[in-house]
C-alpha positions as CSV (number, residue, x, y, z in Angstrom):
1,M,64.0,162.1,51.2
2,V,62.9,163.9,54.3
3,Y,59.8,164.7,55.7
4,A,59.8,167.9,57.6
5,G,56.7,168.1,59.9
6,G,55.9,170.1,63.0
7,P,52.7,171.1,65.2
8,V,51.1,173.4,62.2
9,S,50.7,170.6,59.3
10,K,50.3,173.4,56.9
11,L,54.0,174.1,57.1
12,D,55.4,170.6,56.5
13,T,57.5,170.1,53.4
14,V,59.3,166.6,51.9
15,V,62.7,167.0,50.4
16,R,63.5,164.6,47.5
17,D,66.7,164.5,46.0
18,G,66.7,163.9,42.4
19,P,69.4,164.1,39.2
20,N,68.7,168.0,39.1
21,G,68.8,168.7,42.7
22,P,66.6,168.8,45.3
23,V,62.8,168.9,45.0
24,F,60.7,170.4,47.7
25,I,57.0,169.5,47.8
26,D,54.6,171.3,50.2
27,T,51.3,171.0,48.3
28,E,48.3,169.4,50.6
29,A,47.3,167.0,48.3
30,Q,51.1,165.9,47.9
31,L,51.8,166.2,51.7
32,S,48.5,163.6,52.2
33,R,50.4,161.1,50.0
34,Y,53.6,161.0,51.7
35,R,52.3,161.4,55.5
36,T,50.1,157.9,54.0
37,L,53.7,156.5,52.7
38,F,55.4,157.3,56.0
39,R,52.6,155.6,58.3
40,R,52.9,152.8,56.4
41,V,56.6,152.4,56.2
42,E,56.5,153.4,60.5
43,A,53.8,150.2,60.7
44,V,56.2,147.9,59.8
45,S,59.3,149.3,61.2
46,L,61.6,147.4,63.7
47,E,62.0,149.5,66.5
48,P,65.8,151.1,66.9
49,E,67.0,148.3,68.9
50,R,65.4,145.3,67.3
51,S,66.6,146.8,64.0
52,R,70.0,147.1,65.1
53,A,70.1,143.7,66.4
54,F,68.7,142.4,62.9
55,I,71.2,144.3,61.1
56,H,73.9,142.6,63.3
57,R,72.6,139.4,62.8
58,L,72.8,139.9,59.2
59,A,76.3,141.0,59.2
60,K,77.4,138.3,61.0
61,E,75.6,135.8,58.4
62,L,77.7,137.4,55.6
């Protein structure tokens, strides 16, 4: 899934891969749900450096 956003939010688009090819989502109601989803994911995500360190630590434990 890719969220393509820019300075004009009405032009934002989500591209989601599906079994029959890509699905383009660009209606305001649908985009609102994806914006909320991405904000929630960003809120709980680690910064890139901490994320890499976490992945390296997990790989060593395997």
